Backbone as numpy.savetxt, mean C-alpha at the origin, in Angstrom:
# Nx Ny Nz CAx CAy CAz Cx Cy Cz
3.94 -14.94 -18.78 3.65 -13.94 -17.84 2.65 -13.99 -16.86
1.30 -14.26 -16.97 0.22 -13.83 -16.38 0.46 -15.28 -14.96
1.42 -15.78 -15.12 2.05 -17.16 -14.20 2.78 -16.24 -13.15
3.77 -15.89 -13.93 4.50 -15.08 -13.16 4.41 -13.98 -12.22
3.71 -13.36 -12.72 2.65 -12.44 -11.69 1.87 -12.42 -10.74
1.19 -14.17 -11.02 0.47 -14.59 -9.69 1.65 -14.91 -8.80
2.52 -15.77 -9.07 3.16 -15.98 -8.25 4.10 -15.20 -7.46
4.10 -13.91 -8.09 4.74 -13.25 -7.36 3.69 -12.26 -6.65
2.60 -12.46 -6.97 1.78 -11.70 -5.45 1.28 -12.89 -4.56
1.72 -13.96 -4.80 1.34 -14.92 -3.93 2.56 -14.97 -2.67
3.51 -14.81 -3.39 4.34 -14.72 -2.71 4.49 -13.08 -1.81
4.01 -12.51 -2.34 4.01 -10.88 -1.57 3.00 -11.27 -0.71
2.12 -11.36 -0.62 0.89 -12.07 0.48 1.27 -13.07 0.97
1.72 -14.16 1.02 2.47 -14.73 1.86 3.33 -14.78 2.96
3.95 -13.84 2.68 4.71 -13.18 3.80 4.07 -12.64 5.28
4.48 -12.95 6.28 3.86 -12.88 7.91 4.30 -11.09 8.04
3.00 -10.69 8.28 2.84 -9.04 8.46 3.10 -8.56 9.94
3.75 -7.24 10.19 4.70 -7.43 11.36 2.64 -7.70 12.25
3.57 -8.02 13.76 2.12 -8.36 14.47 2.20 -7.08 15.29
0.61 -6.81 15.84 0.71 -5.65 16.85 0.91 -6.02 18.12
0.68 -5.15 19.53 0.89 -5.48 20.72 0.04 -6.50 21.36
-1.16 -6.11 20.43 -2.12 -7.30 20.98 -2.19 -8.69 20.53
-1.11 -8.72 19.33 -0.56 -10.22 18.69 -1.07 -10.38 17.40
-2.10 -9.53 17.14 -2.79 -9.70 15.97 -1.86 -8.79 14.68
-2.56 -8.78 13.59 -1.98 -7.79 12.74 -3.14 -6.51 12.74
-2.61 -5.52 12.05 -3.04 -4.41 11.99 -3.90 -3.98 11.08
-4.74 -3.11 11.07 -4.70 -2.81 9.68 -4.07 -2.28 8.53
-3.16 -1.27 9.00 -2.28 -1.51 8.28 -1.24 -2.29 7.88
-1.26 -3.00 8.34 -0.19 -4.48 8.02 -1.28 -5.02 6.63
-2.39 -5.51 6.91 -3.51 -5.84 6.41 -3.37 -4.82 4.96
-3.73 -3.74 4.89 -3.81 -2.76 3.62 -2.05 -2.83 2.90
-1.02 -2.66 4.01 0.13 -3.24 3.08 0.09 -4.47 2.55
-0.21 -5.39 2.44 0.03 -6.72 1.76 -1.24 -6.19 1.02
-2.11 -5.80 0.81 -3.21 -5.83 -0.93 -1.90 -4.78 -1.77
-1.80 -3.26 -1.09 -0.75 -2.66 -1.34 0.36 -3.22 -2.35
1.21 -3.82 -1.08 2.33 -4.71 -2.22 1.99 -5.38 -3.43
0.56 -6.37 -3.33 0.04 -6.85 -4.68 0.08 -6.16 -5.93
-0.69 -5.08 -5.91 -0.78 -4.21 -6.79 0.84 -3.55 -7.21
1.48 -3.26 -6.10 2.95 -3.01 -6.94 3.24 -3.95 -7.53
3.32 -4.55 -7.01 4.18 -5.55 -7.58 3.82 -6.50 -9.30
2.52 -6.33 -9.22 1.53 -6.30 -10.64 2.17 -5.22 -11.47
1.93 -3.78 -10.91 2.37 -2.50 -11.66 4.02 -2.60 -12.13
4.56 -3.56 -11.49 6.04 -3.57 -11.86 6.36 -4.44 -13.04
5.46 -5.63 -13.05 5.47 -6.36 -14.11 3.93 -5.65 -15.07
4.15 -4.23 -14.99 2.93 -4.40 -16.27 1.67 -4.22 -16.42
1.26 -4.95 -15.49 -0.08 -5.55 -15.50 -1.28 -5.10 -14.43
-2.42 -5.10 -14.76 -3.24 -4.97 -13.79 -3.98 -5.43 -13.15
-3.66 -6.80 -13.70 -4.43 -8.32 -12.92 -4.62 -8.14 -11.67
-5.95 -8.11 -11.09 -5.87 -8.53 -9.42 -5.97 -7.02 -9.22
-5.61 -5.88 -9.19 -5.29 -4.55 -9.33 -7.01 -4.10 -8.67
-7.84 -4.21 -9.27 -9.14 -3.79 -8.74 -9.54 -4.80 -7.56
-9.49 -6.23 -7.16 -9.38 -7.30 -6.06 -9.06 -6.29 -5.01
-7.59 -5.98 -5.20 -6.60 -5.24 -3.86 -7.00 -4.62 -3.47
-7.56 -3.47 -4.21 -8.39 -2.24 -3.97 -9.40 -2.19 -3.60
-10.45 -2.67 -3.44 -11.40 -3.16 -3.07 -10.96 -3.55 -1.73
-10.15 -4.99 -1.13 -9.96 -5.21 -0.11 -9.12 -3.96 1.00
-8.44 -3.09 0.16 -7.90 -1.51 0.45 -9.22 -0.96 1.59
-10.19 -0.58 0.26 -10.95 -0.08 0.72 -12.04 -0.36 1.84
-11.96 -1.46 2.01 -12.80 -2.55 2.69 -12.19 -2.63 4.00
-11.07 -2.53 4.07 -10.15 -2.88 4.94 -10.24 -1.23 6.38
-10.40 -0.65 5.33 -9.91 1.34 5.58 -11.50 1.72 6.23
-12.54 0.90 5.31 -14.23 1.21 5.37 -14.62 0.46 7.36
-13.80 -0.72 7.60 -14.01 -1.42 8.60 -13.27 -0.80 9.59
-12.01 -0.33 9.31 -11.22 0.49 10.71 -11.81 1.39 10.88
-12.22 2.49 10.15 -13.54 3.56 10.12 -14.68 3.58 11.24
-15.49 2.22 10.99 -16.85 2.12 11.89 -16.11 1.79 12.86
-15.17 0.60 13.08 -14.92 0.37 14.60 -13.30 0.86 15.05
-12.88 2.15 15.35 -11.62 2.51 15.12 -10.97 2.00 16.27
-10.00 1.80 16.31 -8.94 1.80 17.82 -7.23 2.04 17.42
-6.75 2.78 17.99 -5.25 2.72 17.80 -4.70 1.88 17.50
-5.26 0.42 18.63 -4.37 -0.98 18.24 -4.20 -1.38 16.45
-5.53 -1.02 16.44 -6.36 -1.70 15.21 -5.66 -0.77 14.15
-5.51 0.39 13.97 -4.83 1.34 12.99 -2.82 0.45 13.17
-2.57 0.83 14.62 -1.06 0.17 14.09 -0.47 1.29 14.81
-1.17 2.51 15.28 -0.32 3.62 16.18 -1.16 3.95 17.08
-0.24 5.11 17.54 0.07 5.28 19.12 -1.38 5.85 19.41
-1.75 5.99 20.61 -2.83 6.82 21.17 -2.81 7.93 20.42
-1.49 9.02 20.79 -1.47 10.26 20.23 -1.50 10.53 19.09
-1.53 9.25 18.19 -1.04 9.46 16.64 -3.21 8.91 16.38
-3.93 8.90 16.95 -5.13 7.93 16.48 -5.72 8.73 15.71
-6.04 10.17 16.27 -7.08 11.31 15.62 -6.28 11.20 13.71
-5.45 11.21 13.53 -4.52 11.89 12.55 -4.85 10.37 11.81
-4.66 9.31 12.42 -5.46 8.31 11.41 -6.09 8.16 10.77
-6.96 8.18 12.21 -8.68 8.05 11.70 -9.03 9.20 10.90
-8.42 10.68 10.99 -8.60 11.37 9.82 -8.09 10.90 8.59
-7.44 9.78 8.45 -7.48 9.85 6.65 -7.91 8.49 6.15
-8.20 7.71 7.09 -9.36 6.90 6.51 -10.08 7.18 5.67
-11.38 7.84 5.09 -11.69 8.59 4.76 -11.31 8.87 2.74
-9.93 9.13 3.03 -9.59 9.32 2.10 -8.37 8.11 1.42
-8.17 7.16 2.01 -7.56 5.75 2.11 -9.18 5.71 1.00
-9.93 5.48 1.71 -11.38 4.08 0.96 -11.81 4.88 -0.23
-11.90 6.57 -0.80 -11.87 7.22 -1.94 -11.11 6.65 -2.53
-9.54 6.94 -2.39 -8.60 6.40 -3.32 -8.30 5.38 -3.36
-8.48 4.15 -2.78 -8.92 2.72 -3.24 -9.95 2.59 -3.99
-11.19 3.05 -3.74 -11.90 2.97 -4.82 -12.10 3.83 -5.60
-11.02 4.61 -6.08 -11.13 5.09 -7.67 -10.21 4.31 -8.19
-8.70 3.54 -7.51 -8.23 2.57 -7.95 -8.75 1.44 -8.23
-10.11 1.33 -8.08 -10.92 -0.12 -7.85 -11.38 -0.01 -9.23
-11.52 1.15 -9.92 -12.53 1.51 -10.59 -11.52 2.19 -12.29
-9.86 2.17 -12.01 -9.59 2.85 -13.11 -9.24 1.93 -13.97
-9.06 2.25 -15.71 -8.85 1.49 -16.75 -7.43 1.88 -17.49
-6.86 0.90 -17.30 -5.21 0.89 -18.14 -4.32 1.96 -17.32
-3.21 0.82 -18.01 -1.97 0.86 -17.30 -1.32 2.57 -16.05
-2.15 3.33 -17.31 -1.66 4.91 -17.31 -2.76 5.28 -16.20
-4.21 5.15 -15.60 -4.63 5.53 -15.11 -4.39 4.66 -13.55
-4.09 3.53 -13.88 -4.30 2.44 -12.85 -3.11 3.20 -11.94
-2.12 3.54 -13.04 -0.60 4.25 -11.97 -1.04 5.52 -11.28
-1.69 6.09 -11.62 -2.20 7.20 -11.47 -2.74 7.16 -9.71
-3.92 6.47 -10.38 -4.88 6.43 -9.10 -3.73 5.59 -8.26
-3.04 4.88 -8.34 -2.29 4.44 -7.29 -0.92 5.36 -6.11
-0.86 6.09 -7.71 0.27 7.18 -6.61 -0.87 8.38 -5.67
-2.18 8.05 -6.08 -2.70 9.02 -4.89 -3.56 8.50 -4.09
-3.47 6.85 -4.08 -3.80 5.85 -2.67 -2.27 5.93 -2.24
-1.07 6.10 -2.97 -0.25 6.05 -1.63 0.16 7.40 -1.05
-0.19 8.79 -1.28 -0.20 10.01 -0.74 -1.03 9.94 0.62
-2.08 9.48 1.15 -2.50 9.17 2.25 -1.67 7.54 3.02
-1.51 7.00 2.59 -0.74 5.57 3.28 0.68 6.47 3.45
1.62 7.16 2.95 2.79 7.48 3.30 2.61 8.29 4.49
1.43 9.15 4.79 1.19 9.95 5.72 0.93 8.72 7.14
0.17 7.80 6.61 -0.10 6.75 8.05 1.04 6.29 8.41
1.81 5.71 7.14 2.98 5.19 7.31 4.00 5.57 8.50
3.97 7.01 8.35 4.86 7.79 9.56 4.31 7.70 10.74
2.99 7.19 11.39 2.63 7.16 12.59 2.60 5.70 12.82
3.20 4.33 11.99 3.03 3.33 12.26 4.18 3.18 13.03
3.76 2.61 14.27 4.64 1.86 15.77 5.27 0.60 15.04
6.19 0.29 15.41 6.89 -1.17 14.79 7.32 -1.32 13.67
7.13 -2.78 13.08 7.65 -2.69 11.51 6.53 -2.13 10.91
7.20 -1.85 9.59 6.17 -1.23 8.44 7.49 -1.44 7.66
6.74 -0.81 5.97 7.69 -0.65 5.02 8.39 0.30 4.75
9.04 0.37 3.95 9.77 1.60 3.52 9.24 2.17 2.41
9.66 3.73 2.38 9.30 4.85 1.69 9.73 4.92 0.26
9.82 4.83 -0.42 10.67 4.99 -1.92 10.11 6.21 -2.73
10.92 6.39 -3.52 10.95 7.78 -4.43 11.52 7.87 -5.45
10.46 8.01 -6.71 11.66 7.55 -7.69 11.75 9.54 -8.51
12.58 10.01 -8.59 12.96 11.05 -8.86 12.57 11.83 -10.44
12.37 10.41 -11.01 11.85 10.87 -12.27 10.59 10.74 -12.50
9.80 10.25 -12.10 8.21 10.20 -12.06 7.43 11.19 -11.62
8.75 11.64 -10.43 8.37 12.80 -8.75 7.22 11.58 -8.47
7.18 10.65 -8.30 6.21 9.84 -7.01 6.66 9.00 -5.95
6.01 8.82 -4.63 6.79 7.74 -4.20 5.76 6.89 -4.18
6.17 5.73 -3.67 5.62 4.49 -2.91 6.05 3.85 -1.73
5.46 2.66 -1.18 5.80 1.83 -0.25 6.00 0.77 -0.85
7.48 0.19 0.23 7.07 -0.90 -0.31 8.35 -1.67 0.77
8.09 -3.05 0.72 8.76 -3.46 2.40 9.85 -3.90 2.86
10.67 -3.76 1.31 12.53 -3.89 1.78 12.91 -2.44 1.21
14.63 -2.78 1.53 14.95 -1.06 0.51 15.40 -1.56 -0.58
15.11 -3.08 -1.36 15.16 -3.34 -2.78 14.72 -2.68 -3.49
15.14 -1.50 -4.42 13.81 -0.72 -5.02 13.40 -1.54 -6.12
11.80 -1.01 -6.22 11.27 -1.83 -7.74 10.14 -0.80 -7.84
10.30 0.15 -8.57 9.80 0.76 -9.26 8.40 0.55 -9.40
7.02 1.06 -9.45 6.02 0.39 -9.84 5.45 1.61 -10.79
6.48 2.59 -10.75 5.91 3.42 -11.94 5.85 3.27 -13.07
7.51 2.43 -13.03 7.66 3.17 -15.00 9.09 1.81 -14.92
8.12 0.60 -14.97 9.27 -0.97 -15.39 10.62 -0.63 -16.15
10.67 0.06 -17.24 11.75 0.72 -17.57 12.82 0.95 -17.05
12.43 1.58 -15.81 13.24 1.75 -14.56 12.87 1.29 -13.35
12.94 0.13 -13.51 12.88 -0.89 -12.25 13.29 -0.18 -11.27
14.43 -0.02 -11.33 15.54 0.48 -10.22 15.55 1.60 -9.84
15.23 2.53 -10.32 15.17 3.71 -10.59 14.31 4.34 -9.05
14.89 4.88 -8.01 14.42 5.29 -6.84 15.26 5.33 -5.86
14.83 5.88 -4.68 15.54 5.66 -3.44 14.50 5.56 -2.23
15.16 5.19 -1.03 14.39 4.96 -0.16 14.52 5.96 0.69
12.99 6.86 0.84 13.43 8.19 1.80 12.65 8.23 3.00
12.17 7.31 3.58 11.62 6.64 5.02 11.76 5.13 5.15
12.16 5.31 6.53 11.87 3.64 6.89 10.78 3.61 8.15
C-alpha cells in the first residue's frame, strides 16, 4: 500500500503546473501541487508525507507574503489585495495540518486549509484546479480535473460533484 501511495503522489507532482504570463509557475500552482499530494494520500487512507507537503504549503505562502506580487500569486492586479489577505490564513491552516495527528484530525485540518484555497482559487487566472464538494460530509476540496476523488471518505471515493471550474 505504501508503494502505491508513493507512486500516486509522485505522478501527481510530476504533472506540469500551469504557467503564468511571466513564464514561471505561480505560488498557487506550487501550493496546488503539494495540496494534491495530500489529497491523494487521504484518498488512500494515509497520512504519509502529509506533514512534509503541509509545511511546503506553509512556507510557500510565507514566502509569497514576504515578497508579494499579483503575478506570483497567479491573480490579477485587481484581486491582489484579496489574495494577499488570504496568505496568513493559508500559512496558519497549513501549519495546523502539518502538526495534525491521525486520519480524522488530518482530514479536519485539510478541510480548514481548503477554505482559503477555494477563495484564492476563485481569483486565479488561467488554468487552475476545479472545486469539488461532497454533500455527505459537507466539505469542499480542490482537484486537478473533474474525475471525483473524495479525500474525506475513501469508502465514498466517487461521492461529490464539481461546483466550480
